[in-house]
Structures are given as C-alpha cells and as structure tokens.
C-alpha positions as CSV (number, residue, x, y, z in Angstrom):
1,M,17.5,42.0,41.6
2,N,15.2,42.5,44.6
3,W,16.7,40.4,47.4
4,Y,13.2,39.9,48.9
5,E,12.0,38.1,45.8
6,A,13.7,34.8,46.9
7,E,12.2,34.9,50.4
8,A,8.8,35.6,49.0
9,L,9.1,32.7,46.5
10,V,10.2,30.3,49.2
11,I,7.3,31.4,51.5
12,V,4.7,31.0,48.7
13,T,6.1,27.7,47.6
14,V,6.1,26.2,51.2
15,L,2.6,27.5,52.0
16,G,1.3,26.3,48.6
17,V,2.8,22.8,48.8
18,Y,1.9,22.4,52.4
19,F,-1.8,23.2,52.0
20,L,-2.2,21.4,48.6
21,D,-0.7,18.3,50.2
22,R,-3.4,18.3,52.8
23,W,-6.3,19.2,50.5
24,E,-8.8,16.3,50.4
25,Q,-9.3,16.5,46.6
26,K,-9.2,13.3,44.7
27,Y,-6.9,14.4,41.8
28,L,-4.5,16.3,44.1
29,K,-4.2,13.3,46.3
30,K,-3.3,11.2,43.3
31,L,-0.7,13.8,42.3
32,F,1.0,13.7,45.7
33,D,0.9,9.9,45.7
34,W,3.4,10.1,42.7
35,V,5.0,13.5,43.2
36,P,5.9,14.0,46.8
37,A,5.7,17.4,48.5
38,V,9.5,17.6,48.9
39,L,10.1,17.2,45.1
40,L,7.4,19.7,44.2
41,A,8.9,22.2,46.7
42,Y,12.3,21.8,45.1
43,V,11.1,22.1,41.5
44,I,8.6,25.1,41.8
45,P,11.3,27.7,42.7
46,A,13.5,26.3,39.9
47,V,10.7,26.6,37.3
48,V,9.9,30.2,38.5
49,S,13.5,31.2,38.4
50,Y,13.9,29.7,34.9
51,V,10.7,31.4,33.5
52,L,11.7,34.8,35.0
53,K,15.4,34.4,34.0
54,V,16.5,35.2,37.5
55,D,19.5,33.6,39.3
56,Y,19.0,33.1,43.1
57,S,22.0,30.8,43.6
58,A,24.1,33.4,45.3
59,H,21.3,34.6,47.6
60,S,22.1,34.8,51.4
61,I,19.1,32.6,52.2
62,H,21.2,29.6,51.3
63,S,23.7,30.3,54.1
64,F,20.9,31.0,56.5
65,S,19.2,27.7,55.6
66,K,22.4,25.7,56.2
67,L,23.0,27.6,59.5
68,F,19.5,27.4,60.9
69,F,16.8,25.5,58.9
70,I,18.8,22.3,58.2
71,P,20.1,22.0,61.9
72,L,16.5,22.6,63.1
73,A,15.2,19.9,60.9
74,I,17.9,17.5,62.1
75,V,17.2,18.0,65.8
76,A,13.4,17.9,65.2
77,V,13.6,14.5,63.4
78,M,16.1,13.0,65.9
79,S,13.8,14.1,68.8
80,S,10.9,12.1,67.4
81,L,12.5,8.7,68.3
82,S,11.6,6.9,71.6
83,F,13.9,4.0,72.6
84,A,11.1,2.7,74.9
85,Q,8.9,2.0,71.9
86,L,11.6,0.0,70.1
87,K,11.3,-2.8,72.7
88,A,7.8,-3.7,71.5
89,I,9.1,-4.5,68.0
90,G,11.4,-7.2,69.1
91,F,15.1,-8.1,68.6
92,K,14.8,-10.0,65.3
93,P,12.8,-7.4,63.3
94,I,15.3,-4.7,64.3
95,I,18.2,-6.9,63.2
96,L,16.5,-7.4,59.9
97,F,15.9,-3.6,59.6
98,F,19.5,-2.7,60.3
99,F,20.7,-5.4,57.9
100,G,18.5,-3.8,55.2
101,S,20.1,-0.4,56.0
102,A,23.6,-1.8,55.9
103,I,23.0,-3.2,52.4
104,I,21.7,0.2,51.2
105,A,24.8,2.0,52.7
106,L,27.5,-0.5,51.7
107,A,26.4,-2.1,48.4
108,P,27.4,0.8,46.2
109,V,30.9,0.9,47.8
110,V,31.3,-2.9,47.3
111,F,30.0,-2.7,43.8
112,T,32.5,0.1,43.0
113,G,35.4,-1.9,44.4
114,F,34.5,-5.1,42.5
115,F,34.0,-3.2,39.2
116,L,36.6,-0.5,39.6
117,G,37.9,-1.0,36.1
118,S,34.6,-0.9,34.3
119,D,33.4,1.9,32.1
120,F,30.4,2.6,34.3
121,V,32.5,3.1,37.4
122,Q,35.4,4.9,35.8
123,N,33.4,7.2,33.5
124,T,29.9,7.6,35.0
125,L,30.6,7.3,38.8
126,I,34.1,8.8,39.0
127,S,34.8,11.0,36.0
128,Q,31.2,12.4,35.7
129,G,30.9,12.6,39.5
130,Y,27.8,10.5,39.7
131,W,29.1,8.9,42.9
132,K,28.1,12.1,44.7
133,G,24.5,11.2,43.9
134,I,24.9,8.0,45.9
135,P,25.1,9.4,49.5
136,P,21.9,11.4,49.1
137,I,20.1,8.3,47.9
138,V,21.5,6.4,50.9
139,G,20.1,9.2,53.0
140,S,16.7,9.1,51.3
141,W,16.3,5.3,51.4
142,I,17.3,5.0,55.0
143,G,16.6,8.4,56.7
144,G,14.2,10.2,54.4
145,S,14.4,13.8,53.1
146,T,16.2,15.2,56.2
147,S,19.1,12.8,55.8
148,Q,19.1,13.3,52.0
149,L,19.5,17.0,52.4
150,V,22.2,16.7,55.1
151,L,24.2,14.3,52.9
152,K,23.8,16.5,49.9
153,E,25.5,19.3,51.8
154,L,28.2,17.0,53.1
155,V,29.2,15.6,49.8
156,Q,28.4,18.8,47.8
157,T,26.2,17.2,45.2
158,E,25.6,19.4,42.2
159,E,22.0,20.7,41.8
160,S,21.5,19.1,38.3
161,L,22.6,15.7,39.7
162,F,20.5,16.2,42.8
163,L,17.4,16.7,40.7
164,Q,18.1,13.5,38.8
165,V,18.4,11.7,42.1
166,L,15.1,13.2,43.3
167,V,13.2,12.2,40.2
168,M,14.7,8.7,39.9
169,D,14.2,8.2,43.7
170,T,10.6,9.2,43.5
171,V,9.8,6.9,40.6
172,L,11.6,3.9,42.1
173,V,10.1,4.4,45.6
174,N,6.6,4.5,44.1
175,I,7.2,1.3,42.1
176,W,8.8,-0.3,45.2
177,T,5.8,0.5,47.3
178,I,3.5,-1.3,44.8
179,L,5.8,-4.3,44.9
180,M,6.0,-4.4,48.7
181,F,2.1,-4.2,48.9
182,Q,2.0,-7.4,46.8
183,T,4.8,-9.1,48.7
184,I,3.3,-8.5,52.1
185,K,-0.1,-9.9,50.9
186,K,1.8,-13.1,49.9
187,S,3.9,-13.3,53.1
188,S,2.1,-16.4,54.5
189,A,2.7,-18.3,51.2
190,L,6.3,-17.2,51.3
191,N,6.6,-18.5,54.9
192,R,5.5,-21.9,53.8
193,F,7.8,-21.9,50.7
194,F,10.8,-20.9,52.8
195,K,9.7,-23.0,55.8
196,V,9.6,-20.1,58.2
197,E,7.6,-21.0,61.4
198,D,7.6,-17.6,63.2
199,V,4.0,-16.3,63.8
200,A,5.2,-12.6,64.2
201,M,3.2,-11.4,67.2
202,P,5.0,-8.2,68.4
203,L,4.1,-6.6,71.7
204,P,1.7,-3.6,71.6
205,I,3.3,-0.1,71.3
206,V,3.0,1.7,74.6
207,T,2.3,5.4,74.2
208,R,3.0,8.0,76.9
209,K,0.1,9.2,79.0
210,G,-0.6,12.7,80.2
211,K,-0.6,16.1,78.5
212,A,2.1,16.6,76.0
213,L,4.3,19.7,75.9
214,S,2.8,22.6,74.0
215,G,4.2,23.4,70.5
216,F,5.5,26.7,71.8
217,W,7.8,25.0,74.3
218,V,8.9,22.4,71.8
219,V,9.9,25.0,69.2
220,L,11.7,27.0,72.0
221,I,13.7,24.0,73.1
222,L,14.7,23.0,69.6
223,V,15.7,26.6,68.6
224,A,17.7,26.9,71.8
225,A,19.5,23.6,70.9
226,V,20.3,24.9,67.4
227,L,21.7,28.2,68.6
228,A,23.8,26.5,71.3
229,V,25.3,24.1,68.8
230,D,25.9,26.8,66.2
231,F,28.0,28.5,68.9
232,L,29.8,25.4,70.1
233,A,30.4,23.3,67.0
234,P,33.1,24.4,64.5
235,T,32.0,22.4,61.5
236,F,28.8,21.3,59.8
237,V,29.6,17.6,60.5
238,A,30.1,18.4,64.2
239,K,26.8,20.2,64.3
240,V,25.0,17.1,62.7
241,L,26.5,14.8,65.3
242,L,25.9,17.0,68.3
243,L,22.3,17.9,67.3
244,S,21.6,14.2,66.7
245,V,22.7,13.3,70.3
246,I,20.8,16.3,71.7
247,G,17.6,15.3,69.8
248,L,17.7,11.7,71.1
249,G,18.3,13.1,74.6
250,I,15.4,15.4,74.4
251,S,12.9,12.8,73.2
252,N,14.0,10.1,75.8
253,F,14.4,12.3,78.9
254,I,11.6,14.7,78.7
255,P,8.5,12.7,79.8
256,T,6.0,15.0,78.2
257,W,7.7,15.5,74.9
258,N,5.3,16.1,72.0
259,F,6.2,13.5,69.4
260,K,3.3,14.2,67.1
261,F,4.0,17.9,66.9
262,V,7.7,17.5,66.4
263,L,7.2,15.0,63.5
264,R,4.9,17.5,61.8
265,L,7.4,20.3,62.4
266,G,10.1,18.2,60.9
267,G,8.1,17.7,57.8
268,I,7.4,21.4,57.3
269,L,11.1,22.2,57.8
270,I,12.1,19.7,55.1
271,I,9.7,21.4,52.7
272,V,11.3,24.8,53.6
273,V,14.8,23.5,53.0
274,M,13.9,22.0,49.7
275,A,12.3,25.2,48.5
276,V,15.5,27.1,49.4
277,L,17.6,24.5,47.5
278,G,15.3,24.9,44.5
279,L,16.5,28.4,44.1
280,K,19.9,27.0,43.2
281,L,18.7,24.6,40.6
282,Q,19.3,25.4,36.9
283,I,16.5,23.3,35.4
284,D,17.8,23.7,31.8
285,H,20.8,21.6,32.8
286,Y,18.7,18.5,33.7
287,S,19.4,15.2,32.1
288,V,19.0,11.5,33.0
289,Q,21.8,8.9,32.9
290,P,20.2,5.5,32.0
291,A,23.1,3.4,33.3
292,F,22.8,5.1,36.7
293,L,19.1,4.3,36.8
294,V,19.8,0.6,36.1
295,F,22.4,0.7,38.8
296,L,19.8,2.0,41.3
297,C,17.4,-0.8,40.3
298,G,20.0,-3.5,40.9
299,W,20.9,-1.9,44.2
300,L,17.3,-1.9,45.5
301,F,16.8,-5.5,44.3
302,L,19.9,-6.6,46.2
303,H,18.5,-4.9,49.3
304,F,15.4,-7.0,49.1
305,I,17.1,-10.3,48.4
306,G,19.6,-9.7,51.3
307,M,16.7,-9.0,53.7
308,L,14.8,-12.1,52.5
309,W,17.9,-14.2,53.2
310,V,18.4,-12.8,56.7
311,A,14.7,-13.3,57.6
312,K,15.1,-16.9,56.6
313,L,18.2,-17.3,58.8
314,L,16.4,-15.7,61.7
315,N,13.3,-17.8,61.1
316,L,11.4,-14.5,61.1
317,H,7.9,-14.0,59.7
318,L,8.5,-12.8,56.1
319,A,5.9,-10.0,56.5
320,W,8.7,-8.2,58.3
321,V,10.7,-8.0,55.1
322,P,8.4,-5.6,53.2
323,I,7.7,-3.8,56.5
324,A,11.3,-3.2,57.3
325,S,12.1,-2.4,53.7
326,M,9.4,0.2,53.5
327,A,10.5,1.7,56.8
328,N,13.9,2.1,55.2
329,V,13.0,3.0,51.6
330,G,9.4,4.4,51.9
331,G,9.4,6.1,55.2
332,I,6.8,7.1,57.8
333,A,3.9,7.5,55.3
334,T,4.2,4.3,53.2
335,A,5.5,1.9,55.8
336,P,2.3,1.7,57.9
337,A,0.2,1.7,54.7
338,V,2.0,-1.4,53.4
339,T,1.8,-3.0,56.9
340,A,-2.0,-2.4,57.0
341,A,-2.4,-4.6,53.9
342,Y,-1.4,-7.6,56.1
343,E,-2.1,-6.6,59.7
344,K,-3.4,-3.2,60.9
345,K,-2.4,-3.9,64.5
346,W,1.2,-3.7,63.4
347,M,1.0,-0.2,61.9
348,P,2.4,1.5,65.0
349,H,5.4,-0.9,64.8
350,A,6.0,0.2,61.2
351,I,5.9,3.8,62.2
352,V,8.5,3.3,65.0
353,L,10.8,1.5,62.5
354,A,10.3,4.4,60.1
355,I,11.3,6.9,62.8
356,L,14.3,4.7,63.6
357,S,15.2,5.0,59.9
358,M,14.9,8.8,60.0
359,A,17.2,8.9,63.0
360,T,19.9,6.7,61.5
361,G,20.0,7.5,57.8
362,T,22.5,10.4,58.1
363,F,25.0,8.2,59.9
364,W,24.8,5.4,57.3
365,G,25.3,8.0,54.6
366,M,28.3,9.5,56.3
367,G,29.8,6.1,56.4
368,T,29.2,5.7,52.7
369,I,30.9,9.0,52.0
370,W,33.8,8.0,54.2
371,L,34.3,4.7,52.5
372,F,34.2,6.2,49.0
373,E,36.8,8.8,50.0
374,I,39.1,6.5,51.8
375,L,39.0,3.4,49.6
376,F,38.8,5.0,46.2
377,G,40.4,8.4,46.8
378,L,37.2,10.3,45.7
C-alpha cells in the first residue's frame, strides 16, 4: 500500500467538500442543507476505501491528527468566545441556555439509572456498547463537531457506531430545525398561553473596533499553543483542558484577536479531522438500531419541554426557547437563521450563544462520560 494515498485522499476530500459547500449552486445548497459538510467529509474516504478495497485504519495519519489537528481545532474554537459579548444577552437567557445543555448532558444518565433493568439499557446500551455513542451526541448537541470528535476519542466510540450517530444526528437536527422555525414564529402566542410577560429586548452586541490580527499571526499563535501543550500535558484529557483555558485566554486578552478568521479556521480543521477519521470507517459494517433512534427522539423532546418549563419559571420571552435550543443543538449556522424568523436584530445574540455552546460542549460530554463510568461501572 502506498502510504501517500491516505494523505492524498484526505486533501482531495477536504478541498472538495470545502469548495462544494461554498458553491452557490441551488441543488448543491439543498444537498448541504440536509447532508452537512462534516458528514460528507467522513463518508467520502470510507466509500473510496471500500471501493478500492484498501484499509487505511492503521495509517500514521491518525496519530498525527490526534496529536495536532484535533488540539488545533480545540484551541481555535475556544478562542472564538468573547465574555464581553455575553453581557448583552442577559442573565435569564444564559440560565435557560445552560439548563438546556444540562438536560442534554444528564438526561441519558438519569434514564439509564431509572431503567437499569430494562432490555434496552442492558442489551442495547451496555452489552452492545451503544452508550459509547451517547457522549459524541452530547458533544454534537451542545458543542458541535469539535466537541463530538474530542468525546469520540475520549470514550473510544467504534467507527461503525459513530457513523450511526452521525447519520441519526443529522436527520434529527434537520427535523428539529424545522420544528424550531415553527415554534419561534408562534412564540408570541405561546407567551399569551403561558402568561409570560417578558418583552425580550436584549442589549446590542458590541463588536471590537480597530484592525484585527492577521490570519498569519492567528495561526502562528494557535500552533505555538498546541506545540507547547503537547510538550507539557501528559494525557489527551489534560491537553483538552489546558488548550480550552489557553483558547479562552487568547480571545479575551488579545484586543485585536480575529474572531471571524478563527471561526472559519475551526470549521476547516473539523472537516480535516472528519476526513482522517473516515479512513478508519468500515462502511460495510453500518447498521441502524431503531430503539436507539427512538431513545434519541425522546431525549431531544425532553430537552425542549425542560427549557419551556424553565422559561415559564423565569418569566422569559418564549422566543428564547428555540433560540437557545438551536444554539445548543443546531449550532452557529442554524441558530441565527431560526432567530431571524422572529427578529433579525437578535441574530448576533444567537451567534454568541452558539459560540458559547461550542466552548462548553466538551466539558458537558466529559461529565456524561464520568457519570456513566462512575455510577454504572461502564
């Protein structure tokens, strides 16, 4: 086997997916509305490997990705959050947002505890190992693709299960986006029904003035951070924690930090990592567990009902429920789109909440893993 084939396949996949995703062609735009770039980047190398009957699962590129690409993606995403912008959102919407995150992270653990003797928990989640698909979903629904990838590595989710998670996650998020579009349009009626009096007028988001740091210096700083942490941190978990702290420090203490560039860089790095992971996937082992899909639907529904209840307790405008839910589940692309269906002036607030989600998803997922391992000995 030519060891350069894997690198070439990753490069072609990343470039192809990146430019196709940005091509203003009607049918391609519809495709990427339903099949996100990260899923396509994961599947293409697997399909090519399957057709060519080549196994790239032992290639050294996987070690390099875990050593460099994933840490670089972490510090890039974490450095995209500005604490100053959170103030404009307000205390109550942030409480609602974190409560929605908590339901996503804790609900599967609570469910497993209550129904520990059931056939689904004992056979599907424990015996068949489907519980290892839960932390990547927590990461996806709170933090997006970066957190999903980090948690996959931490819990060591098998590639066949990870593909199931990606496909089911994609389908559910698309359906959820449609439902949240409809919900936010009816938020005024919901306010009247639940007797919520809040008018929801957040402060405008303040953007930093002046020339932003060039992309060259941004990349140099991030690469230096990764190399330093690789030298200092003994474990992958320690690297995740240290890089998260460094990323937050960079974004909040460098006045000219280029937030727009670093978000775009993070997106590209995620596609790179997904393409590398796709080399491991054995696509002929793919299957779908219907009971697990039903479990995911119930989990997502509980997330929404819980947020609706908290918004009522806080007397918070119910438009914040779909906004905060999409900031968690949908991410930086869909959250502002759903928000615009109600009030375009709030789109920057939805983006900031989505960035907050990206910055916290890994930690929620680590908590889910810890609870599963401690409480149930998994």
